[in-house]
Every structure is written in C-alpha cells, then in structure tokens.
C-alpha positions as CSV (number, residue, x, y, z in Angstrom):
1,X,0.0,0.0,0.0
2,X,1.4,3.4,-0.9
3,X,2.4,5.8,1.8
4,X,0.3,9.0,2.3
5,X,1.9,12.0,0.7
6,X,2.4,13.7,4.1
7,X,4.8,11.0,5.2
8,X,6.8,10.9,1.9
9,X,10.5,11.5,2.5
10,X,11.6,14.0,-0.1
11,X,15.2,13.6,1.2
12,X,15.3,10.2,-0.5
13,X,15.1,12.1,-3.9
14,X,18.1,14.3,-3.2
15,X,20.6,12.1,-5.0
16,X,18.4,12.0,-8.1
17,X,17.9,15.8,-8.0
18,X,21.6,16.3,-7.5
19,X,22.4,14.1,-10.5
20,X,19.9,16.0,-12.6
21,X,21.5,19.3,-11.6
22,X,25.0,18.0,-12.5
23,X,23.8,17.1,-16.0
24,X,23.5,20.9,-16.6
25,X,22.0,22.6,-19.6
26,X,24.4,20.7,-22.0
27,X,21.8,17.9,-22.4
28,X,19.6,18.5,-25.4
29,X,16.1,17.2,-25.5
30,X,14.3,16.3,-28.7
31,X,10.7,15.3,-29.1
32,X,10.2,11.6,-29.7
33,X,9.6,10.4,-33.2
34,X,6.9,7.9,-34.0
35,X,8.9,6.1,-36.8
36,X,9.3,2.9,-34.8
37,X,5.7,2.9,-33.6
38,X,4.4,3.5,-37.1
39,X,6.5,0.5,-38.4
40,X,5.2,-1.7,-35.6
41,X,1.6,-0.7,-36.4
42,X,2.1,-1.4,-40.2
43,X,3.6,-4.8,-39.4
44,X,0.7,-5.7,-37.1
45,X,-1.8,-4.6,-39.7
46,X,-0.1,-6.7,-42.4
47,X,0.0,-9.7,-39.9
48,X,-3.7,-9.2,-39.1
49,X,-4.6,-9.2,-42.8
50,X,-2.6,-12.4,-43.4
51,X,-4.0,-14.1,-40.4
52,X,-7.5,-13.0,-41.4
53,X,-7.1,-14.7,-44.8
54,X,-5.8,-17.8,-43.1
55,X,-8.8,-17.9,-40.7
56,X,-11.2,-17.5,-43.6
57,X,-9.7,-20.4,-45.4
58,X,-9.9,-22.5,-42.2
59,X,-13.5,-21.6,-41.8
60,X,-14.3,-22.5,-45.4
61,X,-12.6,-25.9,-45.0
62,X,-14.4,-26.6,-41.8
63,X,-17.8,-25.8,-43.4
64,X,-16.9,-28.2,-46.3
65,X,-15.8,-31.0,-43.9
66,X,-18.8,-30.7,-41.7
67,X,-21.4,-30.5,-44.5
68,X,-24.3,-31.2,-44.3
69,X,-24.1,-30.0,-40.7
70,X,-23.4,-26.4,-40.0
71,X,-20.2,-25.1,-38.5
72,X,-20.4,-24.4,-34.8
73,X,-19.2,-20.9,-35.4
74,X,-22.4,-20.2,-37.3
75,X,-24.5,-20.6,-34.2
76,X,-26.1,-17.4,-32.9
77,X,-26.3,-17.4,-29.1
78,X,-29.0,-15.2,-27.6
79,X,-27.7,-12.4,-25.4
80,X,-28.9,-12.6,-21.8
C-alpha cells in the first residue's frame, strides 16, 4: 500500500535531484519520433490481414468438412 503524501520522505530524492543538476544545460532534449511505432503498427496490420485470410480459409474448409451439418461458429447465441 502506498504511503500517504504527508509521510513521503523527499530527502530520498536528493541524490536524483543532484544528479539531474550535474547534467546541466548541455543535455539536449528532442521530441520523440513515431517512426518505430508506425513501423510496428504497419507490421501488425499486415500480420492481421494475413491471419484473417488464413482464418477465412480454415472456416471454409471446416464448413466443407462438416457438411451437411453447420459449422459451430455459425450458431447465434442469444444475449442474456
């Protein structure tokens, strides 16, 4: 359980604050780029499309093998 804010010991942060101050203004900050994230999203979209095609084929094969019965996926369950 987290400690209440009143009892937080700020002196524990002194080493971190001191290290930050030692870094000085020589450290340059640049905004993050979304290049890697965009690549990951495109890869996931491509994988999803490929997987979708594979699942459609599996569904078609299942329907053919189960014929004249229906595929269990086709069952509509009533919402409660």
